[in-house]
C-alpha positions in Angstrom: -96.0 89.3 -3.7 -93.2 89.7 -6.2 -89.8 90.7 -4.8 -89.0 94.4 -5.2 -86.7 94.5 -8.2 -84.0 97.0 -9.2 -82.1 97.4 -12.4 -78.3 97.9 -12.3 -76.9 99.3 -15.6 -73.1 98.7 -15.4 -70.6 101.1 -17.0 -72.4 101.9 -20.2 -69.7 104.4 -21.1 -68.3 105.7 -24.4 -65.1 103.9 -23.7 -66.9 100.5 -24.0 -69.3 101.6 -26.8 -67.9 99.2 -29.4 -68.8 96.3 -27.1 -72.4 97.3 -26.7 -73.8 97.2 -30.2 -76.1 94.3 -29.6 -76.7 95.0 -25.9 -77.7 98.7 -26.1 -81.2 98.2 -27.7 -82.1 95.7 -24.9 -80.7 97.9 -22.2 -82.9 100.7 -23.5 -85.9 98.3 -23.4 -85.1 97.4 -19.8 -84.7 101.1 -18.8 -88.0 101.9 -20.4 -89.8 99.0 -18.7 -88.4 99.9 -15.3 -89.2 103.6 -15.8 -92.8 102.7 -16.7 -93.1 100.5 -13.7 -91.6 103.2 -11.4 -89.0 100.6 -10.4 -85.5 101.7 -9.2 -82.7 102.1 -11.8 -79.0 102.5 -10.8 -76.2 103.3 -13.2 -72.5 102.8 -12.5 -69.8 104.8 -14.1 -66.2 103.5 -14.0 -63.3 105.9 -13.6 -59.9 106.5 -11.9 -58.5 109.6 -10.3 -55.4 111.4 -11.6 -53.4 109.8 -8.8 -54.4 106.3 -10.0 -53.7 107.0 -13.6 -50.0 106.4 -13.4 -47.7 103.5 -14.4 -47.0 102.4 -10.8 -50.6 102.9 -9.8 -52.2 102.0 -6.5 -55.1 100.6 -8.5 -54.7 97.0 -9.6 -57.0 97.6 -12.5 -54.8 100.4 -13.9 -51.8 98.2 -13.4 -53.6 95.3 -15.2 -54.9 97.4 -18.2 -52.3 100.2 -18.3 -53.0 103.9 -18.3 -54.0 103.9 -21.9 -56.5 101.1 -21.3 -58.1 102.7 -18.3 -60.7 105.4 -17.9 -59.8 108.7 -16.2 -62.4 110.5 -14.1 -64.0 113.4 -16.0 -62.9 112.2 -19.4 -65.1 112.3 -22.4 -64.7 108.5 -23.0 -65.9 108.0 -19.4 -69.3 109.6 -20.0 -72.5 107.4 -20.2 -73.5 106.8 -23.9 -75.9 109.5 -25.2 -78.7 107.0 -25.8 -79.1 106.5 -22.1 -78.9 110.1 -21.0 -82.7 110.5 -20.8 -82.7 107.8 -18.0 -80.0 109.4 -15.9 -80.7 111.4 -12.8 -81.6 115.1 -13.4 -78.8 117.5 -12.6 -79.1 118.8 -9.0 -80.2 122.4 -8.7 -80.7 124.9 -5.9 -84.2 125.1 -4.3 -85.7 128.6 -4.5 -87.4 130.3 -1.6 -90.9 128.9 -1.1 -90.3 125.8 -3.3 -90.9 122.4 -1.9 -87.8 120.5 -0.9 -86.9 117.5 -3.1 -87.1 113.9 -1.7 -84.1 112.8 0.4 -81.2 111.6 -1.8 -81.5 108.1 -0.3 -85.0 107.6 -1.7 -84.7 109.1 -5.2 -84.1 107.1 -8.4 -82.5 106.8 -10.9 -79.0 107.0 -9.4 -75.5 107.3 -10.9 -72.7 105.8 -8.8 -69.0 106.3 -9.6 -66.8 103.3 -9.1 -63.2 102.3 -9.6 -63.1 98.6 -9.5 -65.0 95.6 -11.0 -67.3 95.1 -8.0 -69.8 97.9 -7.8 -70.4 97.2 -4.1 -66.8 98.2 -3.2 -66.0 101.9 -2.5 -69.7 102.9 -3.3 -72.9 103.3 -1.3 -74.7 100.6 -3.5 -75.3 98.2 -0.6 -76.9 101.0 1.5 -79.0 102.2 -1.4 -80.4 98.7 -2.0 -81.1 98.2 1.7 -82.9 101.5 2.1 -85.0 100.9 -1.0 -85.8 97.3 0.2 -84.6 95.8 -3.0 -84.8 92.0 -3.0 -83.9 91.2 -6.6 -81.3 92.8 -8.8 -81.3 92.7 -12.6 -77.8 93.3 -13.9 -76.8 94.4 -17.5 -74.1 96.5 -19.2 -70.4 95.9 -19.7 -68.2 93.9 -19.5 -70.1 90.7 -19.1 -67.2 88.8 -17.6 -65.6 91.6 -15.6 -67.8 94.2 -13.9 -71.2 92.7 -14.7 -70.3 89.2 -13.5 -68.3 90.4 -10.5 -71.0 92.7 -9.3 -73.8 90.1 -9.9 -71.8 87.5 -7.9 -71.4 90.1 -5.1 -75.1 90.7 -5.1 -75.9 87.0 -5.0 -73.4 86.6 -2.1 -75.2 89.4 -0.3 -78.5 87.6 -0.5 -80.1 89.2 -3.4 -81.9 87.2 -6.1 -79.8 88.1 -9.0 -80.5 88.0 -12.8 -77.7 88.6 -15.4 -79.3 89.6 -18.7 -77.6 87.7 -21.5 -78.6 89.9 -24.5 -78.2 93.2 -22.5 -74.5 92.6 -21.7 -71.4 93.0 -23.8 -67.8 92.1 -23.7 -64.6 92.2 -25.7 -65.6 89.2 -27.8 -68.2 86.4 -27.9 -65.9 83.9 -26.0 -65.5 86.3 -23.1 -69.2 87.1 -23.1 -70.2 83.5 -23.0 -67.6 82.7 -20.3 -69.1 85.3 -18.0 -72.7 84.1 -18.6 -71.7 80.4 -18.1 -69.8 81.0 -14.9 -72.5 83.1 -13.4 -75.3 80.8 -14.4 -73.6 77.6 -13.2 -73.0 78.7 -9.6 -74.9 81.9 -8.9 -78.1 83.5 -10.2 -80.1 83.1 -13.3 -79.1 84.1 -16.8 -82.2 85.5 -18.7 -82.9 87.4 -21.9 -84.5 90.8 -21.8 -87.8 89.4 -22.9 -87.8 86.8 -20.1 -87.0 89.6 -17.6 -89.9 91.7 -18.7 -92.3 88.7 -18.8 -91.4 87.6 -15.2 -91.8 91.1 -13.9 -95.3 91.3 -15.3 -96.5 88.1 -13.6 
């Protein structure tokens, strides 16, 4: 029996849109494939609170990139790119009298997780979500290849998940940084596969 597989789409936000020209079509293919297979999809959304968006920030990321190079919570540039909106969780609504209750939050997909550092396991319920869904394999795509994607994929590998980083469904600041992320991950951690390879393996 094939391992239960989940798709993690990392930080596909307007802020990073210029880095995703080549990756976006393949991320869409992966989302469509996982949706058709009724397989779990989780999106992350990077952002910092107003308290963090200051020069002498408590966030090392804001210190590293500066306030102008960081994403504030609730900002337009922090929103998920429009092309992926159809795959995002439906907005929560009140249940009217006599209507069936929705499934418990812990078991419904897709999910959208806010995060404020490279590793999507830190300060988020990602680990709990994967455990409750009995995920054994995690497919990671999004931005940036050598920052949030690589760091999160390594964290997944270290937590015992079979982890695939999708080479043509990730993007970074430039080709050198993109290649560095893929090479480092493939050398010591999980597999680096193309979108086509991921789909084929999931079908066998």
